[in-house]
TORTORPA-152921 format. One line per field, with one value per residue (C-alpha): x, y, z; residue number from 1; residue in three letters. Coordinates in nm, 4 decimals, always signed. Last residue first. Example, Ala and Ser with C-alpha at 12.3 -4.5 7.8 and 13.67 -1.06 7.14 Angstrom:
east: c(+1.3670:+1.2300)
north: c(-0.1060:-0.4500)
up: c(+0.7140:+0.7800)
num: c(2:1)
residuo: c(Ser:Ala)
//
This chain:
east: c(-0.0743:+0.1846:+0.0802:-0.2815:-0.1778:+0.0520:-0.2282:-0.4681:-0.2057:-0.1523:-0.5258:-0.5725:-0.2679:-0.3827:-0.7307:-0.5827:-0.3423:-0.6087:-0.8593:-0.6030:-0.4960:-0.8426:-0.7956:-0.5029:-0.1677:+0.0944:+0.4690:+0.6334:+0.9646:+1.2233:+1.2937:+1.5027:+1.2357:+0.9622:+0.8665:+0.5166:+0.5245:+0.1950:+0.1127:-0.1956:-0.0127:+0.2719:+0.0602:+0.1400:-0.1248:-0.1586:+0.1773:+0.2884:+0.6489:+0.8367:+1.1543:+1.4106:+1.2926:+1.3766:+1.1920:+1.0609:+0.7103:+0.4429:+0.3368:+0.3726:+0.6331:+0.8258:+0.6198:+0.7735:+0.5726:+0.2565:+0.2697:+0.2763:+0.0879:+0.0953:-0.1956:-0.2628:-0.5648:-0.7017:-0.6513:-0.4256:-0.4728:-0.2447:-0.2903:-0.1856:-0.1389:-0.2432:-0.5953:-0.6546:-0.6057:-0.7023:-0.5756:-0.7590:-0.7116:-0.3322:-0.1652:+0.0523:-0.2181:-0.3305:+0.0323:+0.0933:-0.2224:-0.1250:+0.2187:+0.0563:-0.1951:+0.0718:+0.2969:+0.0144:-0.0521:+0.3211:+0.3352:+0.0322:+0.1945:+0.5189:+0.3273:+0.1291:+0.4479:+0.5035:+0.1522:+0.0766:+0.4026:+0.2464:-0.0481:+0.1883:+0.3835:+0.0606:-0.0164:+0.3300:+0.3103:-0.0372:+0.0787:+0.3738:+0.1544:-0.1209:+0.0506:+0.1711:-0.1761:-0.3381:-0.0834:-0.1711:-0.5493:-0.5491:-0.5908:-0.6419:-0.6255:-0.9249:-0.9722:-1.0653:-1.0627:-1.0811:-1.0771:-1.0517:-0.7619:-0.7929)
north: c(+2.8169:+2.7093:+2.3435:+2.4270:+2.6319:+2.3519:+2.0947:+2.3140:+2.3486:+1.9701:+1.9002:+2.1391:+2.0023:+1.6441:+1.7173:+1.8785:+1.5876:+1.3191:+1.5044:+1.5402:+1.1740:+1.0228:+0.6435:+0.6576:+0.5106:+0.5132:+0.5772:+0.6283:+0.8087:+0.6594:+0.8378:+1.1307:+1.3810:+1.2305:+1.2467:+1.1200:+1.0176:+0.9930:+0.7595:+0.8037:+0.8901:+0.6410:+0.3552:-0.0039:-0.0324:-0.1124:+0.0279:+0.0239:+0.1361:+0.2078:+0.3852:+0.4325:+0.6558:+0.6803:+0.9109:+1.1185:+1.0625:+1.3261:+1.5056:+1.5227:+1.7129:+1.7214:+1.4762:+1.3603:+1.5766:+1.4939:+1.1394:+0.8569:+0.5591:+0.2042:-0.0287:-0.3945:-0.5088:-0.7216:-0.6191:-0.3190:+0.0453:+0.3326:+0.6138:+0.9714:+1.1714:+1.4536:+1.5618:+1.2285:+1.1366:+0.7815:+0.5469:+0.2144:-0.1453:-0.1647:-0.4768:-0.6533:-0.8855:-1.0234:-1.0887:-1.2908:-1.4946:-1.5676:-1.6878:-1.9125:-2.0628:-2.1304:-2.2832:-2.5072:-2.6211:-2.6881:-2.8924:-3.0942:-3.1673:-3.2698:-3.5200:-3.6552:-3.7473:-3.8390:-3.8184:-3.4932:-3.3324:-3.1800:-3.0373:-2.8938:-2.7125:-2.5507:-2.4504:-2.3014:-2.1018:-1.9735:-1.8713:-1.6785:-1.5093:-1.3847:-1.0578:-0.9901:-1.0538:-0.8314:-0.5602:-0.5786:-0.5748:-0.2309:-0.0900:+0.2638:+0.2312:+0.3439:+0.6913:+0.8441:+1.2070:+1.4065:+1.1345:+1.2462:+1.2034:+1.2967)
up: c(+1.9147:+1.6570:+1.6673:+1.5918:+1.2882:+1.1659:+1.2061:+1.0091:+0.7336:+0.7266:+0.7170:+0.4225:+0.2409:+0.2998:+0.1692:-0.1438:-0.1991:-0.1568:-0.3740:-0.6523:-0.6388:-0.6451:-0.6490:-0.4088:-0.5205:-0.2432:-0.2215:+0.1184:+0.1702:+0.3997:+0.7255:+0.8459:+0.7491:+0.5304:+0.1634:+0.0808:-0.2849:-0.4707:-0.7582:-0.9780:-1.3005:-1.2478:-1.3728:-1.2722:-1.0049:-0.6342:-0.5314:-0.1686:-0.1978:+0.1227:+0.0281:-0.2415:-0.5200:-0.8861:-1.1244:-0.8380:-0.7130:-0.7676:-0.4524:-0.0756:+0.1197:+0.4478:+0.6517:+0.9830:+1.2215:+1.0206:+1.1593:+0.9009:+1.0417:+0.9008:+0.9701:+1.0523:+1.2510:+0.9691:+0.6098:+0.5543:+0.6466:+0.5521:+0.8042:+0.7364:+1.0530:+1.2865:+1.1748:+1.0061:+0.6428:+0.5591:+0.2864:+0.2542:+0.1392:+0.1335:-0.0125:+0.2465:+0.3841:+0.0472:-0.0487:+0.2667:+0.2065:-0.1528:-0.0373:+0.2252:-0.0199:-0.2830:-0.0162:+0.1065:-0.2499:-0.2872:+0.0316:-0.0806:-0.4171:-0.2482:-0.0317:-0.3278:-0.5058:-0.8707:-1.0185:-0.8339:-0.9455:-1.2596:-1.0643:-0.8037:-1.0778:-1.1950:-0.8354:-0.7787:-1.1019:-1.0104:-0.6619:-0.8085:-1.0755:-0.8428:-0.7502:-1.1033:-1.2408:-0.9801:-1.0591:-1.4265:-1.3759:-1.2169:-0.8695:-0.7384:-0.3615:-0.1562:-0.0136:+0.3207:+0.4314:+0.7539:+1.0197:+1.3801:+1.6152:+1.9800)
num: c(150:149:148:147:146:145:144:143:142:141:140:139:138:137:136:135:134:133:132:131:130:129:128:127:126:125:124:123:122:121:120:119:118:117:116:115:114:113:112:111:110:109:108:107:106:105:104:103:102:101:100:99:98:97:96:95:94:93:92:91:90:89:88:87:86:85:84:83:82:81:80:79:78:77:76:75:74:73:72:71:70:69:68:67:66:65:64:63:62:61:60:59:58:57:56:55:54:53:52:51:50:49:48:47:46:45:44:43:42:41:40:39:38:37:36:35:34:33:32:31:30:29:28:27:26:25:24:23:22:21:20:19:18:17:16:15:14:13:12:11:10:9:8:7:6:5:4:3:2:1)
residuo: c(Unk:Unk:Unk:Unk:Unk:Unk:Unk:Unk:Unk:Unk:Unk:Unk:Unk:Unk:Unk:Unk:Unk:Unk:Unk:Unk:Unk:Unk:Unk:Unk:Unk:Unk:Unk:Unk:Unk:Unk:Unk:Unk:Unk:Unk:Unk:Unk:Unk:Unk:Unk:Unk:Unk:Unk:Unk:Unk:Unk:Unk:Unk:Unk:Unk:Unk:Unk:Unk:Unk:Unk:Unk:Unk:Unk:Unk:Unk:Unk:Unk:Unk:Unk:Unk:Unk:Unk:Unk:Unk:Unk:Unk:Unk:Unk:Unk:Unk:Unk:Unk:Unk:Unk:Unk:Unk:Unk:Unk:Unk:Unk:Unk:Unk:Unk:Unk:Unk:Unk:Unk:Unk:Unk:Unk:Unk:Unk:Unk:Unk:Unk:Unk:Unk:Unk:Unk:Unk:Unk:Unk:Unk:Unk:Unk:Unk:Unk:Unk:Unk:Unk:Unk:Unk:Unk:Unk:Unk:Unk:Unk:Unk:Unk:Unk:Unk:Unk:Unk:Unk:Unk:Unk:Unk:Unk:Unk:Unk:Unk:Unk:Unk:Unk:Unk:Unk:Unk:Unk:Unk:Unk:Unk:Unk:Unk:Unk:Unk:Unk)
//
């Protein structure tokens, strides 16, 4: 049975919010200019802006949880992404260039963490308290290793 050891929220900044909202804002401004020409196109564009905003809202993490056997990245609704401890090789500062699953919620590299995994893509997250997240992970990971060895 899994039990929660630590929970953190993503560290967000104004820049990422602006980047996330920029496509919807551009579509809405364009819809305003097309309103005089075609109401149908304007309605399609408003729908597109709403749909793209909805997709973005659902792909931005809202919570990072460390359990006794996994790290769980939670999104809005029933969506979550689990990283089992069996696959984790290391956790720490991200490399200069990384190919993997990037779930950034800010533009600063100082709060980013890279979770390297065996045979799978690494995962980059940005918890609000980086040091606490890493120390709680290391403690949970060591406890998991001890329990696995018994």
